[in-house]
N, C-alpha and C positions, 0 to 999 in steps of 0.2 A: 480488146476485152480483159477483165480479169482471172487470173488460171482460180484463183481461190477466192469462196466466197467470204467476207469480213465477218467474224464472229464477236459480237459483244457479251461479253460474261454480265452478269447481273445477280446484284443480290438486294433483297425487299425488304426491310426491317418497319417494326412499329405497325401500326393499328389499321384496321380497316379503309380509313381514309387513304392511307399512305400504300394500302395496296392496290386500291382504284387508280390511284397515279402508275403505279409500277404498269396495273396494264394498259393503261394508256401507251407510255412511251415502250413496251413491247410491241404494242398493236400499230405504232408508226413505224419501229424498227422493221418489225416483219411485213411492212406495205413498202419499206423501200428497199427490200430484198437482204436485210441483212441477218444472218443467222445469230442465233443467242442460245446462252448456255449458263448454267449455273454452277460453274467452276471457272477457274481463272485458266487454267492452262490449257493454251493454244489460244486463247484470247488475243484481240487486236487491240482491245480496249475494256473495261471494268467499270459499270455505273454501280454507286452503293448508292439505294434510297436510303434515307436516314430518317432514325426517330431523336428528337429534342426536348420532349417535354418534361421528364425527370431523370434524376440524374443516373440510375441503372441505365435509363436508355441510350443516355449519351456516351456512358463509357461504354456499351455495347457496340454503338454506332461508332465510335471512335475507334475499337481495336480491331472493327470490321473492315471501314478504311485503309488500317495500317496493316490487316491480312494482305488487303488486294494490293496495297503498293510493293509489300516482300515478297509476293509471289508472281504478279504481276509489270506492275511501275508504271502503269498507265490509268489512273483512275478520274473519273468523274461522280462528282459527289452531288446529291441530289436531295430535297427534302427537308422536313422542317430543321434539322441541325444545322443545314446551311443557311439557315436565316439567323442562326444564334450569334451572338457578339461574346468576344471574349473580352479579357478582365481590362484590357488600353482600349476597348471599343470597337477593334480591328475586329475581323471574320474568324469566329474561332477554329473553325475547320482549318484553316488558311495556318492560323497561328500551330496548332499542333502537328498539321500535316502537311507543310509549305509545298512538298512537291505535287501535291493533286494539279491536275490538269484545268480543272474548271471547278466552280462551286455554283449552285443555284440553291434557291429556295424550293417550297413546295409547291404543285401545281406548275409546274415550271415546265409542259413538254417540250415547247418548241426552242426553250434555251437549252435542255439535255441536247435535243437533238442536234442545234448548231453547235455544240461542244464536239459531236460524236461527229459531224459532217468535216469539220476543222482538223481532226486527228485522224479519221478512217473515212476516205471518201464512199459517197453514196454510189452503191454497185450498179444500181438500172432505176430504171425510172418508175414510180409508183403506179402509175394508171396500169401499166401492163400486167400488176402482179395481183393474184388471187390471194386475199386476207377473209378469214373465215368470219362471216357477219357480225356476230355477236363480239369480234374481236378476239385478243389475245388474252387468256385469262391464265390466272395463276392457283385458281380454287380447283376442285375435284368438277370434272363435268357436271355434277348434278346440283351442284348450288352454286352462287354468284354473289357478288355483293354490286348494289346498285347505288350510286352515288349522286344527291339529289341538288346538293350545294355545298358550297366551299364557306369558310370563315366562319365568324360570328359575332353578334353585336355586343355580347356580354362583357363586362370588367372583372369577373369574379379574383377576388385578390391572390389565389394561389397559381393561377393558369396564366402561360405567357401564349396559349394559341394565336387569339387575336395579332399579336405582336408578327407570328409568322406566316400566318394563313389570310390575314387581314379579315375585313366585315365581311358580313353575312353576304352573298352573292349568291339565288336561287337560279338553277337551272331552266331553261325554260322546258314547260309541261310536257308538252310536243315531242321535245328529243330523249325526255326521259322514258317516256309512253314507248317511244319507238326502241329505245334500248331495250326496254323491258320485253317487249314484244320480240325482237331479236335473239334475247336469253331463252324467253321460253322456245322458242319455234328451233333452238339449238339443243334442246333437252333439259335443260336446266329444270327442275323439282322444287328448288325452295330459294325466292328472292330476298335477299337479306338487304333492307334498306337502311343506307348509313348517310350522315353528314355529321356536322358539330352540333347543329340543335335540328334536328328534323321536326319539331313542333313548329319551327320558327319557318318553314318553308313559303316563301311567296311574300314573306313581310316586307325585304326590300322593293318588292315588285308591286305593292301594294293591292296584293292579290289579281292582278291584270287577268284576263282571261286569255288563253292561248288556244291554239288550235290541235287536235291529231285525226288524223283520217277525215280533215274536214269538217271537223264539228269541235264547236267551243268547249274549252274547260278551263275550269278558274287554277289560278296559280296559287293551291292553295290543299292543304296535308290532307283535309277530310275526302277532296274532290279529286288528289290524285290516287288515295288507296281506294278508291270507290273505281276507279277506271284498273289500277292494279288487280283488284279484285276478278273484273270481270274478263283481263287477258288469261288469268290465271288458270282461271275456271277450266277451260275445254282442255288444258293442260294436266289437271288434277294437281297443280302445284298450289307449293306455299308461298305466302308472302308474312315477311317477319318485320318489325319494326324495331331499330336501334336509336338511343343516345335521343328519347323522347321526353322533353321538360315536362314536368304535370302542369301545363298550364290548363285554365278551364277548359277552352276549346276541345282540349282531346276528349273529354266525355264524348264528341258527336262521332268520333271514330268506333265506340264501342258496338255499338248496333251493327257494323259492319262486322265488327269479332264474333258477336253471337249470333250472327247470320250464316259465318262459314267462310267469308271473303276475304278475311283477315286473319292470320294466326292469332288466338287470343294469349298471345304475349306482350308485354311489355317492358323494354330494357330504359329504365328510369334512373336518371345518375341523381339521386338526391344530396349526397356527400353529406350531411347532419341532418339533425333534428329539431336542436334547442334554436330559436328563434335569435340569440344575440351573437352565437357563432354563425349562423345562417348571414345576418347584417353584417360581421367582418368578413366572411367571404364576397359580401355583395352578390348573394346569390339571387338568380332572377324567380319570378311566380312565387305565390304565397306559402311558402316552405314549413310555416306552423301549421297549415291548414290539409297537411299530408295525409294525415291519418281519415280525416273527414274524404278527402279524394280516392282514397283506397278502397275505402266503405262504398262509395258510390259506383265505382268501377266494377267491383266485386257484386255489387246488386246489379247493374247493366247487364256483367256479362259474368258469371259465378266460374266458369271453370279457368278463368283469365290468371295468367304466370305474371310475375314482378320481377324482372331482377334488378338489382340495383349496386349502386358503388358508394363508398363513404371513408371519410377522412378520421382520421382518430390522432388527438394531440395536434390540432390547429393552434396555432399562436394566441395565447390567452385563454385557452379551453380549461376550466375549472374541473375538479372532480365532478361536482354538482351537475354541469353542462353536460357531462361526460355520461355520468349516469343516466341524464333524461336522454341521452340518445342508445344509450342500452334498453331501457323500458320500452322507447319506439321500438326498435326492434323487436321485441319482446310481443310487444303489442300489434304492431304493422304486420309480422308474422310475413316477412319476405322470402319468397321462394327461393331464391338465390342470392345470395348477398356478398361482395366483397369489400375489402376494407386495407386501404392505404394508410402508414404511418406517413403524416405528414413530412414532405419532402422540400427545405426550401431551395426551389428552382430561381437560378440567378434570374434576375431581371423582374419576378413577380412582386407586386406590391407586397402580399401577405408577409416578405420578409422583414419590412420596416414595423410590424406592428408588436406592440410591447408584450412580454410574456410569453417567451418562446419556453418551449419545452425540452429537456435533455431528450436526446436521443432515446435513450434508454425508457425512459418513461414513455415517450409516444410509441415504441414498440410495443411495451406492457398493454398499452389500451388497447391496440392493435389485436394483439392475442387476445385479449377480453373479449373485445368485440365480436372476434372469429368464433369463440366459443360458445357464444350464445347463437350466433348467426347458423352456426352450422348446426347447432340442434334443432333449430325453426325448421332450416331444411331436411335434416334427416325426417324430422315427423312428420313432416308433408309427404316424402316422398314414400313414406310407410302406408300412408293414407291410401295411396292407388293399389296397393296392392291388392288381386284383384279384381281390378278394373281392367278391362280388353282397349285398348291402343293402338291407332295408326302409327306405324314407325316406318322412318325414311332409312333407308337398308345406306351403310357407310362402307363398310368391309365385310365380307361374305367371302372366306378362300373356299376353294372347293366347292363352287356354288351354295356354300351356306350349309351344306351335309353336315358340316361339323358345327354351326352354328354362324354367329358374328356379330358386328356393332352396329346400333345406328341410335338412331334419334327421336324421340316425341315431339311434339309442338311445345312441348317445354323446355327444350333443349336448342339452345343456339351452339353450333359449331364452334370447336376449342374453349370457349368460355364458359359454358354449362357441362354438366354430367352427359352420359351416354345410359343406351339400352344395351343389356348385354344378350343376345339374342340365342335361345338354346338351341340345339338341331332340332329342326322338325320332325314330329313325330311320324309323321309320313316320308317313306325313303323316298318319294315321288317329288314331294317337296322342294322346292330350291328356292334360294335366295340370291337377289339380285342388286349388285351396287346402283343406287340411283332410282331402286322400286322401293315401293310402299308395300308394307304386309301388316297386317293383322296380327296381336301378338299379346297374349293377357299377361300381368304381371305377375309374377309368382314371389318376389322376393325384393330387399333393397340391400346393396351393398353400398355403403358410404353415401357419395354422391350418383350413385350408379343405381339402375333397375335392373332386374333380371326377366326375362319373360318370354313365355312358352308363343312359338308362332301357331296359330290357330288357322 
């Protein structure tokens, strides 16, 4: 019998899809009896789950690997960066850090576990251990990400994700719903649905019929959303959709939003507005009709909030095309918009397009975009002053007697603004993390709202 429980240090970088990969690995580690730690000190081995999409993320991941090697020396690398090639066609991670023990790509839980077993023997039989039904989570207890598929079928010229994560593979609808139920039963009050292309859920399976609780359910986004809403309702929980491409069938989800089953919030990666730029990007869906689609969504569900991301300075982007994008942002009135200056990612087809813009110009266009986008966002926030909204409490020191922080349906964690909650008017009123409170919006501060609990 081992005297000491083996400990695995763990570092998770990247997007929510990578976070769910980390949670799967951590769940397996816990099931097999390993202890886990956020630090390297005393760890028998360190796992670094990396991001490899843009240059800044690559640098952050390589730095994290280097730090783990310096502080611990025994490192297993997984995630998107693990699938990236270096300049000579070999593995990029091994070129930069040849002393790592093992390197895997994304969604490689078993390969990671095999590497752990090879260097830190399994402490005991997983079948006699207890793991929380919802698995190990890296998010606060009251919200969680639910990944419904892996990979992507698109060939966007600026993106290399399909080469790292592969083609679309939808999870069985019964498995997705079973995980969602376990999360709600564990106390989750907000479920954030993620994938590379949420709208395409089930396309690879031809929307075949699956089963949940012995009843048939089609592997299709609208059917999944309907069931998720049903599961959330008894718990008073929210369901939020991310990475939704603006296909026509997304309109079918709007009645569920209007009816309160799904949050009236869509995270839609428009990326640009000019038809010629969208064609050079090889973006899916009819991007030139996005203004019509937004108008339709707002007609079907007036409270809907739309967040999006855009790219400024894409190769060949003319000043006229960029001005077209700015006009779109003004007219579309996107609630939350982010913008990246185009970054030439190694391996992306866009790198071979003519008309590359200087970095200074790309950054200048990003700044011009954000000036307009932020003005639109602030104006829309100010329209909420005087309204009473439901707020999910994220932080409440001293039971909220001195106030706290939360989010409305318009605010996804980490990427959107927040609601600053003032101290309750009644001394007997308290705020609880993971609980809901009704609050009257009294002011807007930058990207955040200020509210008085009622």
